[in-house]
C-alpha atoms as one frame of an Amber mdcrd trajectory, in Angstrom:
protein
 -25.503  -9.356  22.621 -27.408  -7.301  20.082 -25.925  -6.903  16.637 -27.061
  -4.104  14.373 -26.158  -3.692  10.758 -25.957  -0.173   9.451 -23.917   2.420
   7.665 -21.568   4.933   9.244 -23.315   7.526   7.084 -26.666   6.803   8.748
 -26.048   5.350  12.206 -29.132   3.605  13.647 -28.963   5.368  17.028 -30.711
   8.330  18.652 -28.970  11.687  19.144 -26.528  11.694  22.087 -27.080   7.946
  22.561 -23.510   7.062  23.591 -21.148   8.670  26.092 -18.244   7.951  23.718
 -18.198   7.274  19.988 -14.897   5.978  18.660 -13.167   4.689  15.565 -10.049
   2.620  15.148  -8.731   2.446  11.602 -12.090   3.312  10.042 -11.829   6.948
   8.988  -8.656   6.195   7.013 -10.884   4.341   4.520 -13.395   7.177   4.031
 -12.736   9.460   1.057 -11.808  12.957   2.283 -14.864  14.543   0.661 -17.125
  12.193   2.676 -15.470  12.692   6.076 -17.759  15.551   7.226 -20.827  13.377
   6.639 -19.619  10.333   8.583 -18.079  12.541  11.288 -21.412  14.348  11.571
 -23.086  11.053  12.417 -20.450  10.383  15.064 -20.989  13.821  16.593 -24.767
  13.372  16.489 -24.646  10.014  18.312 -22.108  11.140  20.911 -23.402  12.482
  24.186 -20.001  13.849  25.151 -16.808  12.349  23.685 -15.375  11.280  20.351
 -12.206   9.238  20.317 -10.130   8.005  17.425  -7.082   5.924  16.652  -6.085
   6.436  13.026  -3.134   6.958  10.694  -1.803  10.519  10.956  -0.375  13.095
   8.570  -0.466  16.896   8.896  -1.988  17.088   5.390  -4.364  14.685   3.658
  -2.194  12.067   1.972  -3.452   9.221  -0.224  -1.800   5.822   0.338  -1.900
   2.767  -1.899  -3.946   0.047  -0.248  -3.137  -3.466  -1.402  -1.889  -1.989
  -4.676  -5.012   0.125  -5.239  -5.613   3.860  -5.039  -8.657   5.601  -3.609
  -9.147   3.333  -0.592  -6.845   4.761   2.104  -5.836   8.214   3.334  -4.032
   9.613   6.336  -4.610  13.095   7.694  -5.097  15.058  10.905  -8.530  13.600
  11.654  -8.949  15.535  14.913  -8.418  18.775  13.003 -10.959  17.731  10.370
 -13.492  17.257  13.172 -12.614  20.648  14.662 -12.815  22.400  11.284 -16.287
  21.019  10.616 -17.881  20.952  14.058 -17.327  24.095  16.165 -19.071  22.487
  19.148 -16.055  20.221  19.633 -12.844  20.906  21.504  -9.640  18.902  21.574
  -9.080  17.343  25.001  -5.933  15.405  24.152  -3.981  14.112  21.195  -0.874
  11.934  21.108   1.210  10.840  18.136   2.821   7.402  18.037   5.714   7.036
  15.565   6.119   3.640  13.945   9.001   1.868  15.667  10.112  -0.035  12.573
   9.349   2.762  10.091  10.432   5.916  11.906  12.785   7.023   9.157   9.820
   7.460   6.779   7.924   9.511   9.356   4.842   7.281   9.585   2.834   7.675
  12.756  -0.564   6.991  14.250  -2.620   9.319  16.395  -4.968   8.872  19.326
  -7.253  11.819  19.974 -10.081  12.675  22.322 -12.620  15.380  21.479 -15.379
  16.700  23.732 -18.694  18.246  22.796 -19.032  21.634  24.437 -22.786  21.669
  23.728 -25.329  18.882  23.202
């Protein structure tokens, strides 16, 4: 196993290095103004697909994280990708409502995006 240390803002991989680049509960911790930069690195390193599993909201919504503000957001992350990277298309997206919190409308999303050009 090789372990690399790096930053999501400067991934230590060549362009199109991976078939799939994915996140799971990572983008929710990136400030909205920094999302295009980290997403750009994901797009750059992806040879074809980008997949995510994140908190979902139709609009960017800050959430207190362990009593603190400025560390957690939910939004439509697939749409943020699409708004910033026209070479992407949405393949599939599915929302998963919280079973024990449905009355508050909380839900997660799984999405798959595909690069239409490399």
